[in-house]
N, C-alpha and C positions, 0 to 999 in steps of 0.2 A: 847553629840555630835552630831554634823550634819557632815554629809558626803557627798558629792555629786562624782558622778561617770560618766566622760565624755568619751563614747565609741564609739563615731560617727564615720562614715567611713571616714570622711575627716581627721582623724589623725592617725598618723602611731604609735600610742601608746595609753594606757587608762590612763587618767589623773585622779586620785583620789585625792579629796582636802578635809581635816579635818578642822574643825571650832569648837572654844571655849574651852570645856574642853575635855579631853580624858583619860580615866580609864583603869585599868586591864578589867573590865567588857564589855567595848566597843570595845576590840579585836576580838571577835565573830562575832558581827555585821560587823565590818570592812572587815574580811575574808569572809563573806556570800555576801558581796556588791561586793567585787572583784570578787570572783568565778562565780558570777550569770551573768557578764559580756559577752558579745556576743564574743570578741577578748581575753580572757583571756588567752586561750591556745596558741595563736599565736603571739598576740601584745606585744611589750616592754611597761614597766608601768612607769608613773612619779606619785610618792606619795609625796603631798606636806602638811608638817606640818606649813606652815606661818601661816595659821589662828588659830593656837592653841594657846590659851591665858593660860590656865590651863593645864600641863602635868603631868598627875597623874598615869602613868605607873609604877608599881616598878618593880625592877629587876628580882624579883621571877616571876612577871606575864608575862613578857618579854621572859623570859627563858621558861615556860611553852607554852606560845603562839608560840615561834619560833619551838619548838619541835613539836607540834600539827600541826604548818603550813607545817613543812618539810615533815610530815607523809602524809598531805593530798595532798599536791604536788607531791609527789612520786607516789601517787595513781590516780592523775588526769592525769598524763602524758603531762604537757605543753611543748611547742617548749623548746629544751634544751639550745638555745643560746640567750635566752631572756635577756634583760637587765632592770634592776629595779633601776632606780634612785630616791631618796629621797631626798627632800629639806627641810631642817631644819635650817633655819636661827639663832634659837637661841640656847643657849649653852645646857640645859638640854636635850631636843629632839634630838639635834644633836649627843651628846655623847650616847644618850641610841639607835639612828638610828644605831651608829657605833658597839654598841654592838650587835644588832639585825642581822647586816650584818656578823659580825664574825661568830654569831652561824648558818648563813646561807651558809657558806663557803663549806659546803660538797656537796651542790647542784651545779647543772652544771649552773644554770643562774648567771649573775653577778649581785651584789649588790653595790651600790656605794652611798655615802652620800656626799650631796652638801649644801653649805650655801646660793647660790641663784640658780634662775630659768636658768640664762644664762650658767651657768657652767654646770647645768644637761642637757639643751638642747643641748649643744654642746656635751657633752659624749653620748647622745642618737643618735645623727645624725653622728658620726664618726665610723669608721669600729673598730670592736673589738682588735684589735692589736694596736690601737692607744693610745698612753700614756697622761691621762690626770691626773693631780693630784688632788686630794681630797681637800677642803678648811681646813686649820687648825684651 
């Protein structure tokens, strides 16, 4: 897996882009890259799976990662009203991202999955009470 994290001061969100292949074993590296970014506790996030060619995360790996991440988030105390937009244009990453978002519902942050950047950027830019429909 190749991962880039853009947490520049000019962006109101952290952009994480994933490329090539992602597996269960890559999830820990993904979490470490995200948690080590300067704006992790305060900024919204844009997670982009558009560059992933081989998505090999299993349902069991995703469930284990979701539990681990929830525990880590509770102890790290990020801003409660953060928005996490996930861009997943391909069917498998889109579906698995929706499962991930469902696992994360108990946390105060909002997780939404989109098929393209435009929808994700729109949601990140609007107020929390504005309804934007997820792509089907």
